[in-house]
C-alpha positions as a Python dict, from the first residue, in 0.01 Angstrom:
ca = {
    (1, 'X'): (0, 0, 0),
    (2, 'X'): (83, 365, -52),
    (3, 'X'): (319, 411, -329),
    (4, 'X'): (606, 606, -80),
    (5, 'X'): (560, 345, 196),
    (6, 'X'): (610, 41, -82),
    (7, 'X'): (908, 235, -207),
    (8, 'X'): (1068, 256, 125),
    (9, 'X'): (1010, -95, 194),
    (10, 'X'): (1141, -182, -137),
    (11, 'X'): (1470, 31, -65),
    (12, 'X'): (1505, -138, 273),
    (13, 'X'): (1494, -502, 146),
    (14, 'X'): (1766, -391, -125),
    (15, 'X'): (1986, -266, 126),
    (16, 'X'): (1933, -600, 303),
    (17, 'X'): (2015, -811, -6),
    (18, 'X'): (2341, -603, -78),
    (19, 'X'): (2462, -652, 279),
    (20, 'X'): (2400, -1013, 279),
    (21, 'X'): (2564, -1035, -62),
    (22, 'X'): (2873, -869, 56),
    (23, 'X'): (2949, -1173, 280),
    (24, 'X'): (3030, -1369, -63),
    (25, 'X'): (3286, -1285, -280),
    (26, 'X'): (2992, -1351, -530),
    (27, 'X'): (2650, -1220, -585),
    (28, 'X'): (2516, -1528, -707),
    (29, 'X'): (2311, -1404, -961),
    (30, 'X'): (2379, -1700, -1198),
    (31, 'X'): (2307, -1962, -945),
    (32, 'X'): (1976, -2071, -1131),
    (33, 'X'): (2172, -2097, -1455),
    (34, 'X'): (2221, -2454, -1563),
    (35, 'X'): (2396, -2513, -1910),
    (36, 'X'): (2525, -2302, -2198),
    (37, 'X'): (2322, -2172, -2484),
    (38, 'X'): (2428, -2455, -2705),
    (39, 'X'): (2272, -2698, -2412),
    (40, 'X'): (2633, -2806, -2328),
    (41, 'X'): (2736, -2847, -1985),
    (42, 'X'): (3068, -2616, -1954),
    (43, 'X'): (3313, -2733, -1714),
    (44, 'X'): (3662, -2567, -1597),
    (45, 'X'): (3917, -2815, -1392),
    (46, 'X'): (4143, -2658, -1103),
    (47, 'X'): (4425, -2865, -1045),
    (48, 'X'): (4563, -3118, -1292),
    (49, 'X'): (4946, -3216, -1233),
    (50, 'X'): (4793, -3583, -1105),
    (51, 'X'): (4431, -3678, -1061),
    (52, 'X'): (4289, -3364, -1244),
    (53, 'X'): (4431, -3518, -1574),
    (54, 'X'): (4160, -3806, -1524),
    (55, 'X'): (3897, -3555, -1478),
    (56, 'X'): (3985, -3377, -1782),
    (57, 'X'): (4009, -3707, -1998),
    (58, 'X'): (3647, -3829, -1849),
    (59, 'X'): (3456, -3505, -1914),
    (60, 'X'): (3568, -3484, -2313),
    (61, 'X'): (3436, -3829, -2344),
    (62, 'X'): (3074, -3741, -2222),
    (63, 'X'): (2827, -3629, -2450),
    (64, 'X'): (2676, -3265, -2363),
    (65, 'X'): (3006, -3164, -2193),
    (66, 'X'): (3266, -2943, -2328),
    (67, 'X'): (3579, -2850, -2151),
    (68, 'X'): (3610, -2475, -2140),
    (69, 'X'): (3869, -2369, -1893),
    (70, 'X'): (4184, -2497, -1734),
    (71, 'X'): (4347, -2368, -1401),
    (72, 'X'): (4689, -2445, -1212),
    (73, 'X'): (4890, -2228, -976),
    (74, 'X'): (5184, -2390, -1188),
    (75, 'X'): (5231, -2195, -1516),
    (76, 'X'): (5445, -2479, -1614),
    (77, 'X'): (5181, -2744, -1556),
    (78, 'X'): (4911, -2517, -1680),
    (79, 'X'): (5065, -2457, -2029),
    (80, 'X'): (5148, -2817, -2075),
    (81, 'X'): (4822, -2946, -2004),
    (82, 'X'): (4679, -2662, -2247),
    (83, 'X'): (4907, -2743, -2548),
    (84, 'X'): (4792, -3145, -2515),
    (85, 'X'): (4427, -3057, -2487),
    (86, 'X'): (4405, -2811, -2749),
    (87, 'X'): (4596, -3059, -2985),
    (88, 'X'): (4305, -3309, -2929),
    (89, 'X'): (4544, -3570, -2725),
    (90, 'X'): (4455, -3729, -2391),
    (91, 'X'): (4648, -3621, -2111),
    (92, 'X'): (4658, -3984, -1998),
    (93, 'X'): (4777, -4117, -2364),
    (94, 'X'): (5104, -4068, -2555),
    (95, 'X'): (4969, -4038, -2887),
    (96, 'X'): (4708, -3770, -3003),
    (97, 'X'): (4322, -3862, -3053),
    (98, 'X'): (4156, -3783, -3357),
    (99, 'X'): (3965, -3426, -3317),
    (100, 'X'): (3684, -3231, -3552),
    (101, 'X'): (3837, -2915, -3417),
    (102, 'X'): (4063, -2790, -3151),
    (103, 'X'): (3838, -2669, -2839),
    (104, 'X'): (3851, -2274, -2740),
    (105, 'X'): (3967, -2337, -2367),
    (106, 'X'): (4050, -2047, -2163),
    (107, 'X'): (4369, -2035, -1943),
    (108, 'X'): (4332, -1923, -1582),
    (109, 'X'): (4647, -1926, -1290),
    (110, 'X'): (4413, -1729, -1017),
    (111, 'X'): (4118, -1939, -1014),
    (112, 'X'): (3939, -1661, -850),
    (113, 'X'): (3917, -1541, -1203),
    (114, 'X'): (3786, -1845, -1355),
    (115, 'X'): (3508, -1837, -1086),
    (116, 'X'): (3423, -1501, -1211),
    (117, 'X'): (3345, -1640, -1562),
    (118, 'X'): (2975, -1644, -1613),
    (119, 'X'): (3025, -1912, -1923),
    (120, 'X'): (3145, -2190, -1696),
    (121, 'X'): (2837, -2404, -1511),
    (122, 'X'): (3063, -2660, -1367),
    (123, 'X'): (3383, -2682, -1152),
    (124, 'X'): (3566, -2996, -1138),
    (125, 'X'): (3888, -2973, -863),
    (126, 'X'): (4203, -3200, -808),
    (127, 'X'): (4398, -2963, -634),
    (128, 'X'): (4579, -3045, -294),
    (129, 'X'): (4356, -3100, 20),
    (130, 'X'): (4416, -2753, 161),
    (131, 'X'): (4238, -2589, -133),
    (132, 'X'): (3928, -2857, -153),
    (133, 'X'): (3660, -2711, 73),
    (134, 'X'): (3713, -2339, -6),
    (135, 'X'): (3722, -2390, -379),
    (136, 'X'): (3389, -2584, -295),
    (137, 'X'): (3231, -2303, -96),
    (138, 'X'): (3377, -2035, -379),
    (139, 'X'): (3213, -2210, -650),
    (140, 'X'): (2857, -2283, -476),
    (141, 'X'): (2864, -1923, -420),
    (142, 'X'): (2921, -1845, -768),
    (143, 'X'): (2673, -2036, -899),
    (144, 'X'): (2866, -2351, -1015),
    (145, 'X'): (2815, -2728, -931),
    (146, 'X'): (3127, -2897, -806),
    (147, 'X'): (3282, -3201, -872),
    (148, 'X'): (3550, -3198, -573),
    (149, 'X'): (3806, -3463, -486),
    (150, 'X'): (3868, -3645, -201),
    (151, 'X'): (3930, -3577, 99),
    (152, 'X'): (3708, -3314, 18),
    (153, 'X'): (3812, -3098, 298),
    (154, 'X'): (4140, -3039, 503),
    (155, 'X'): (3981, -3015, 865),
    (156, 'X'): (3604, -3142, 990),
    (157, 'X'): (3473, -2752, 1035),
    (158, 'X'): (3538, -2656, 678),
    (159, 'X'): (3398, -2987, 529),
    (160, 'X'): (3077, -2895, 680),
    (161, 'X'): (3077, -2558, 514),
    (162, 'X'): (3087, -2714, 188),
    (163, 'X'): (2788, -2901, 303),
    (164, 'X'): (2621, -2588, 382),
    (165, 'X'): (2724, -2397, 91),
    (166, 'X'): (2568, -2667, -156),
    (167, 'X'): (2242, -2638, 58),
    (168, 'X'): (2229, -2291, 49),
    (169, 'X'): (2249, -2237, -321),
    (170, 'X'): (2105, -2541, -425),
    (171, 'X'): (2421, -2662, -602),
    (172, 'X'): (2514, -3027, -719),
    (173, 'X'): (2818, -3141, -523),
    (174, 'X'): (2996, -3471, -576),
    (175, 'X'): (3246, -3606, -383),
    (176, 'X'): (3526, -3804, -591),
    (177, 'X'): (3506, -4119, -424),
    (178, 'X'): (3423, -4297, -733),
    (179, 'X'): (3401, -4660, -599),
    (180, 'X'): (3061, -4544, -552),
    (181, 'X'): (2977, -4527, -896),
    (182, 'X'): (3149, -4877, -960),
    (183, 'X'): (2902, -5123, -1047),
    (184, 'X'): (3017, -5421, -899),
    (185, 'X'): (3094, -5267, -590),
    (186, 'X'): (2731, -5126, -576),
    (187, 'X'): (2604, -5473, -623),
    (188, 'X'): (2838, -5651, -346),
    (189, 'X'): (2725, -5389, -89),
    (190, 'X'): (2404, -5401, -150),
    (191, 'X'): (2420, -5773, -93),
    (192, 'X'): (2568, -5761, 244),
    (193, 'X'): (2338, -5472, 334),
    (194, 'X'): (2057, -5700, 268),
    (195, 'X'): (2178, -5938, 523),
    (196, 'X'): (2318, -6230, 321),
    (197, 'X'): (2601, -6261, 549),
    (198, 'X'): (2419, -6162, 871),
    (199, 'X'): (2490, -5823, 1047),
    (200, 'X'): (2812, -5613, 1013),
    (201, 'X'): (2962, -5627, 1352),
    (202, 'X'): (3316, -5472, 1242),
    (203, 'X'): (3407, -5290, 906),
    (204, 'X'): (3779, -5250, 799),
    (205, 'X'): (3950, -4985, 584),
    (206, 'X'): (4285, -5125, 461),
    (207, 'X'): (4520, -4913, 326),
    (208, 'X'): (4877, -5126, 279),
    (209, 'X'): (5034, -4880, 6),
    (210, 'X'): (5406, -4911, -36),
    (211, 'X'): (5545, -4539, 35),
    (212, 'X'): (5915, -4456, 54),
    (213, 'X'): (6097, -4214, 186),
    (214, 'X'): (6080, -3820, 73),
    (215, 'X'): (6412, -3767, 199),
    (216, 'X'): (6578, -3466, 427),
    (217, 'X'): (6668, -3086, 306),
    (218, 'X'): (6919, -2893, 486),
    (219, 'X'): (6708, -2572, 392),
    (220, 'X'): (6387, -2509, 188),
    (221, 'X'): (6443, -2573, -176),
    (222, 'X'): (6382, -2327, -423),
    (223, 'X'): (6042, -2302, -583),
    (224, 'X'): (5992, -2445, -913),
    (225, 'X'): (5989, -2216, -1209),
    (226, 'X'): (5606, -2128, -1292),
    (227, 'X'): (5480, -2180, -945),
    (228, 'X'): (5290, -1887, -808),
    (229, 'X'): (5362, -1994, -416),
    (230, 'X'): (5090, -1714, -313),
    (231, 'X'): (4824, -1910, -495),
    (232, 'X'): (4940, -2256, -451),
    (233, 'X'): (4960, -2214, -53),
    (234, 'X'): (4608, -2031, -34),
    (235, 'X'): (4448, -2137, 283),
    (236, 'X'): (4767, -2282, 438),
    (237, 'X'): (5045, -2052, 536),
    (238, 'X'): (5277, -1868, 310),
    (239, 'X'): (5593, -2065, 318),
    (240, 'X'): (5855, -2229, 121),
    (241, 'X'): (5803, -2603, 143),
    (242, 'X'): (6082, -2822, 307),
    (243, 'X'): (6070, -3089, 92),
    (244, 'X'): (6270, -3225, -225),
    (245, 'X'): (5975, -3308, -445),
    (246, 'X'): (5737, -2973, -454),
    (247, 'X'): (5446, -3140, -582),
    (248, 'X'): (5268, -3474, -471),
    (249, 'X'): (5465, -3504, -125),
    (250, 'X'): (5275, -3203, 3),
    (251, 'X'): (5060, -3499, 104),
    (252, 'X'): (5278, -3596, 403),
    (253, 'X'): (5279, -3269, 568),
    (254, 'X'): (5012, -3151, 830),
    (255, 'X'): (4950, -2774, 659),
    (256, 'X'): (4867, -2912, 321),
    (257, 'X'): (4806, -3300, 315),
    (258, 'X'): (4641, -3508, 593),
    (259, 'X'): (4858, -3841, 556),
    (260, 'X'): (4780, -4147, 356),
    (261, 'X'): (4473, -4239, 626),
    (262, 'X'): (4293, -3941, 422),
    (263, 'X'): (4462, -3995, 110),
    (264, 'X'): (4369, -4336, -15),
    (265, 'X'): (4177, -4423, 333),
    (266, 'X'): (3907, -4173, 218),
    (267, 'X'): (3804, -4449, -36),
    (268, 'X'): (3806, -4749, 156),
    (269, 'X'): (3634, -4595, 491),
    (270, 'X'): (3360, -4439, 265),
    (271, 'X'): (3248, -4829, 153),
    (272, 'X'): (3271, -4932, 491),
    (273, 'X'): (3029, -4662, 624),
    (274, 'X'): (2815, -4693, 331),
    (275, 'X'): (2763, -5076, 383),
    (276, 'X'): (2692, -4991, 776),
    (277, 'X'): (2464, -4757, 732),
    (278, 'X'): (2640, -4504, 957),
    (279, 'X'): (2549, -4160, 848),
    (280, 'X'): (2737, -3956, 1139),
    (281, 'X'): (3104, -3941, 1260),
    (282, 'X'): (3176, -4226, 1512),
    (283, 'X'): (3106, -4157, 1903),
    (284, 'X'): (3464, -4251, 2013),
    (285, 'X'): (3811, -4261, 1831),
    (286, 'X'): (4156, -4379, 1932),
    (287, 'X'): (4458, -4394, 1703),
    (288, 'X'): (4787, -4527, 1713),
    (289, 'X'): (5088, -4492, 1482),
    (290, 'X'): (5400, -4328, 1370),
    (291, 'X'): (5646, -4281, 1061),
    (292, 'X'): (5890, -4571, 1100),
    (293, 'X'): (6174, -4723, 888),
    (294, 'X'): (6334, -4393, 775),
    (295, 'X'): (6422, -4048, 927),
    (296, 'X'): (6290, -3778, 663),
    (297, 'X'): (6104, -3460, 666),
    (298, 'X'): (5757, -3620, 645),
    (299, 'X'): (5509, -3509, 911),
    (300, 'X'): (5228, -3754, 878),
    (301, 'X'): (5231, -4106, 991),
    (302, 'X'): (5325, -4407, 744),
    (303, 'X'): (5188, -4680, 1016),
    (304, 'X'): (4872, -4615, 1154),
    (305, 'X'): (4565, -4782, 1302),
    (306, 'X'): (4246, -4627, 1414),
    (307, 'X'): (3951, -4764, 1592),
    (308, 'X'): (3597, -4586, 1529),
    (309, 'X'): (3320, -4691, 1820),
    (310, 'X'): (2990, -4656, 1723),
    (311, 'X'): (2883, -4824, 2048),
    (312, 'X'): (2698, -5113, 1843),
    (313, 'X'): (2993, -5189, 1579),
    (314, 'X'): (3343, -5103, 1518),
    (315, 'X'): (3518, -4943, 1218),
    (316, 'X'): (3895, -4980, 1192),
    (317, 'X'): (4139, -4818, 1017),
    (318, 'X'): (4461, -4968, 936),
    (319, 'X'): (4776, -4777, 709),
    (320, 'X'): (5093, -4929, 647),
    (321, 'X'): (5339, -4789, 389),
    (322, 'X'): (5637, -5039, 462),
    (323, 'X'): (5663, -5354, 278),
    (324, 'X'): (5602, -5696, 454),
    (325, 'X'): (5961, -5728, 503),
    (326, 'X'): (6282, -5538, 416),
    (327, 'X'): (6411, -5626, 85),
    (328, 'X'): (6052, -5752, -12),
    (329, 'X'): (5861, -5482, -246),
    (330, 'X'): (5532, -5661, -157),
    (331, 'X'): (5321, -5530, 98),
    (332, 'X'): (5121, -5729, 401),
    (333, 'X'): (4752, -5833, 330),
    (334, 'X'): (4428, -5840, 543),
    (335, 'X'): (4208, -6138, 420),
    (336, 'X'): (4343, -6109, 94),
    (337, 'X'): (4315, -5724, 73),
    (338, 'X'): (4627, -5486, 53),
    (339, 'X'): (4417, -5165, -48),
    (340, 'X'): (4059, -5248, 1),
    (341, 'X'): (3757, -5319, 251),
    (342, 'X'): (3638, -5591, 443),
    (343, 'X'): (3327, -5634, 626),
    (344, 'X'): (3349, -5867, 885),
    (345, 'X'): (3005, -6018, 958),
    (346, 'X'): (2816, -6291, 1143),
    (347, 'X'): (2782, -6557, 929),
    (348, 'X'): (3124, -6476, 684),
    (349, 'X'): (3279, -6172, 533),
    (350, 'X'): (3304, -5926, 250),
    (351, 'X'): (3688, -5886, 119),
    (352, 'X'): (3662, -5658, -147),
    (353, 'X'): (3419, -5770, -405),
    (354, 'X'): (3424, -6124, -284),
    (355, 'X'): (3242, -6317, 3),
    (356, 'X'): (3341, -6575, 221),
    (357, 'X'): (3202, -6801, 488),
    (358, 'X'): (3336, -6825, 832),
    (359, 'X'): (3587, -7083, 708),
    (360, 'X'): (3745, -6848, 454),
    (361, 'X'): (3576, -7024, 131),
    (362, 'X'): (3466, -6797, -147),
    (363, 'X'): (3083, -6824, -154),
    (364, 'X'): (3027, -6543, -451),
    (365, 'X'): (3222, -6316, -649),
    (366, 'X'): (3111, -5967, -812),
    (367, 'X'): (3281, -5931, -1107),
    (368, 'X'): (3243, -5711, -1427),
    (369, 'X'): (3275, -5785, -1789),
    (370, 'X'): (3551, -5628, -1987),
    (371, 'X'): (3285, -5368, -2099),
    (372, 'X'): (3188, -5301, -1742),
    (373, 'X'): (3551, -5227, -1639),
    (374, 'X'): (3600, -4996, -1917),
    (375, 'X'): (3308, -4775, -1764),
    (376, 'X'): (3402, -4783, -1412),
    (377, 'X'): (3628, -4454, -1401),
    (378, 'X'): (3399, -4282, -1618),
    (379, 'X'): (3059, -4370, -1453),
    (380, 'X'): (3138, -4158, -1128),
    (381, 'X'): (3175, -3821, -1374),
    (382, 'X'): (2894, -3956, -1575),
    (383, 'X'): (2670, -3961, -1287),
    (384, 'X'): (2789, -3636, -1157),
    (385, 'X'): (2694, -3477, -1500),
    (386, 'X'): (2348, -3672, -1497),
    (387, 'X'): (2260, -3505, -1161),
    (388, 'X'): (2393, -3150, -1292),
    (389, 'X'): (2110, -3195, -1563),
    (390, 'X'): (1849, -3348, -1334),
    (391, 'X'): (1894, -3086, -1056),
    (392, 'X'): (1838, -3339, -816),
    (393, 'X'): (2148, -3415, -530),
    (394, 'X'): (1989, -3724, -457),
    (395, 'X'): (2077, -3865, -781),
    (396, 'X'): (2455, -3846, -667),
    (397, 'X'): (2633, -4160, -615),
    (398, 'X'): (2839, -3931, -363),
    (399, 'X'): (2694, -3647, -242),
    (400, 'X'): (2908, -3372, -75),
    (401, 'X'): (2770, -3461, 255),
    (402, 'X'): (2881, -3842, 221),
    (403, 'X'): (3209, -3716, 123),
    (404, 'X'): (3242, -3488, 437),
    (405, 'X'): (3151, -3767, 679),
    (406, 'X'): (3344, -4021, 524),
    (407, 'X'): (3669, -3761, 511),
    (408, 'X'): (3588, -3673, 861),
    (409, 'X'): (3645, -4026, 974),
    (410, 'X'): (3999, -3976, 825),
    (411, 'X'): (4052, -3631, 1011),
    (412, 'X'): (3952, -3750, 1372),
    (413, 'X'): (4234, -4017, 1389),
    (414, 'X'): (4502, -3775, 1297),
    (415, 'X'): (4352, -3548, 1568),
    (416, 'X'): (4373, -3827, 1816),
    (417, 'X'): (4749, -3921, 1711),
    (418, 'X'): (4872, -3542, 1696),
    (419, 'X'): (4727, -3507, 2047),
    (420, 'X'): (4910, -3830, 2173),
    (421, 'X'): (5273, -3926, 2291),
    (422, 'X'): (5483, -4199, 2247),
    (423, 'X'): (5448, -4502, 2459),
    (424, 'X'): (5609, -4817, 2541),
    (425, 'X'): (5411, -5133, 2360),
    (426, 'X'): (5269, -5262, 2690),
    (427, 'X'): (5105, -4920, 2761),
    (428, 'X'): (4947, -4926, 2408),
    (429, 'X'): (4841, -5293, 2473),
    (430, 'X'): (4690, -5187, 2809),
    (431, 'X'): (4474, -4896, 2620),
    (432, 'X'): (4375, -5101, 2361),
    (433, 'X'): (4308, -5436, 2533),
    (434, 'X'): (3958, -5408, 2678),
    (435, 'X'): (3827, -5479, 2289),
    (436, 'X'): (3933, -5785, 2125),
    (437, 'X'): (3917, -5644, 1774),
    (438, 'X'): (4114, -5342, 1880),
    (439, 'X'): (4405, -5552, 2084),
    (440, 'X'): (4437, -5784, 1767),
    (441, 'X'): (4497, -5514, 1525),
    (442, 'X'): (4749, -5363, 1759),
    (443, 'X'): (4921, -5683, 1778),
    (444, 'X'): (4932, -5727, 1402),
    (445, 'X'): (5051, -5359, 1393),
    (446, 'X'): (5373, -5471, 1626),
    (447, 'X'): (5440, -5758, 1422),
    (448, 'X'): (5437, -5583, 1079),
    (449, 'X'): (5678, -5325, 1238),
    (450, 'X'): (5885, -5642, 1410),
    (451, 'X'): (5912, -5792, 1045),
    (452, 'X'): (6035, -5460, 941),
    (453, 'X'): (6342, -5490, 1201),
    (454, 'X'): (6134, -5196, 1463),
    (455, 'X'): (6156, -5247, 1809),
    (456, 'X'): (5858, -5033, 1943),
    (457, 'X'): (6028, -5049, 2277),
    (458, 'X'): (6293, -4855, 2107),
    (459, 'X'): (6145, -4680, 1824),
    (460, 'X'): (5818, -4592, 1992),
    (461, 'X'): (5463, -4531, 1868),
    (462, 'X'): (5246, -4286, 1930),
    (463, 'X'): (4946, -4350, 2144),
    (464, 'X'): (4665, -4122, 2028),
    (465, 'X'): (4432, -3926, 2294),
    (466, 'X'): (4118, -4120, 2300),
    (467, 'X'): (3837, -3889, 2179),
    (468, 'X'): (3459, -3865, 2247),
    (469, 'X'): (3238, -3696, 1965),
    (470, 'X'): (2913, -3532, 1951),
    (471, 'X'): (2798, -3619, 1636),
    (472, 'X'): (2534, -3386, 1605),
    (473, 'X'): (2759, -3106, 1669),
    (474, 'X'): (3060, -3250, 1514),
    (475, 'X'): (3277, -3155, 1813),
    (476, 'X'): (3473, -3307, 2056),
    (477, 'X'): (3321, -3332, 2423),
    (478, 'X'): (3517, -3179, 2718),
    (479, 'X'): (3826, -3150, 2493),
    (480, 'X'): (3949, -2812, 2371),
    (481, 'X'): (4275, -2925, 2249),
    (482, 'X'): (4072, -3166, 1998),
    (483, 'X'): (3840, -2876, 1903),
    (484, 'X'): (4099, -2601, 1801),
    (485, 'X'): (4225, -2872, 1576),
    (486, 'X'): (3862, -2894, 1393),
    (487, 'X'): (3929, -2588, 1173),
    (488, 'X'): (4269, -2415, 1068),
    (489, 'X'): (4382, -2048, 1083),
    (490, 'X'): (4310, -1920, 742),
    (491, 'X'): (4493, -1623, 554),
    (492, 'X'): (4293, -1325, 499),
    (493, 'X'): (4233, -1352, 144),
    (494, 'X'): (4172, -1706, 163),
    (495, 'X'): (3935, -1788, 432),
    (496, 'X'): (3681, -2030, 449),
    (497, 'X'): (3373, -1774, 580),
    (498, 'X'): (3166, -1865, 890),
    (499, 'X'): (2864, -1795, 692),
    (500, 'X'): (2859, -1951, 358),
}
């Protein structure tokens, strides 16, 4: 090829490459980089007012891993965490731990500046839900591997974008569904999958977790000192939260959280989906629920059930935030489970990690020894680091696509619920009576509320809109109202890109 022609071709390709790179905040020039010059994997943790503390403690116990950066939109949280870590203290322990030398850790308020740091190999994030997908996409574009807490997205569309970003940039992305790395759970699930109890007919995710009222405020309270509201809100609307407690109670507001069903429910439905070998979204979903027992500012239901229909089997999710009855701090159980999973099979069932026959007699218990119990939380982070070193997404116990599917099985019921309307109990009963399991679930739902002195004929539940999903496109069939809720409206500076 003549030199002039060759140079013209080179320039044409270069311009195209620059244009393509402009779509992203990052050039991704470092995406082939795996570890630092000393062989250590260098981790930055974003968001550690709660679960993120466990991230920090876990990485500091793994050989060959170095904590190099901390980031939080709350300056008070950032400084407190930094002070503890640099003194060699576990964020979960009251006393300092021995340390050879204080780590050199950089502090960030704006996560975008952290992502620009080429000396960080891994991002581990436990921010509120509304940030999860954007952090994942931006981190992949910046050439960094990611550990992202559950739920991995705030809505279904952006969760799929996280998967696309992981694949496009060959990133290792682990979802924070740590039960997948629990050796006892893995043994129990594999035992059931081998057919030891026959075919799984119904998988239940049970989330009975006491939740108190978050109260009511007359006006938006003052933002806590140290919080950068613009950075905290990120992809969500920039507005002062209407809640007494700034942190954590964001779970119960639609703009930032997804309710209990997508808070702890992701863990339980993930095990159910894994055991049932369902690697798509369900064909149909219907949800029923409400916020019962108190009048507060929370928006998400505290009592809810959802029916996922796959055609050949059902998945049923149940959320209860009230006690078994007034004055009793205990919550209900379903086949021994208050929080967990139940796999109902032809010849018995698995409740958590204990198998029963059809007469409710325990026939096998899967248990860990003392040392095994200590390792369980650690194993998921260690599995992630192992995959970062091997560069094989197949080594992950909870790849981002698994996280996306399980998270989306929680978003689907919420969309059904939000498109529904309050109905008399007889109307709800008529809507579910065609399926015995769905009807039985509603009857227990109604009995639970009656035990809490709630009359559904007066304080009516929301009967969600039945929705049919196309699992291939991950869009609802013939329901544009539902499809509009697959994706949020982002602020300009914090937009999950159409093309990652």
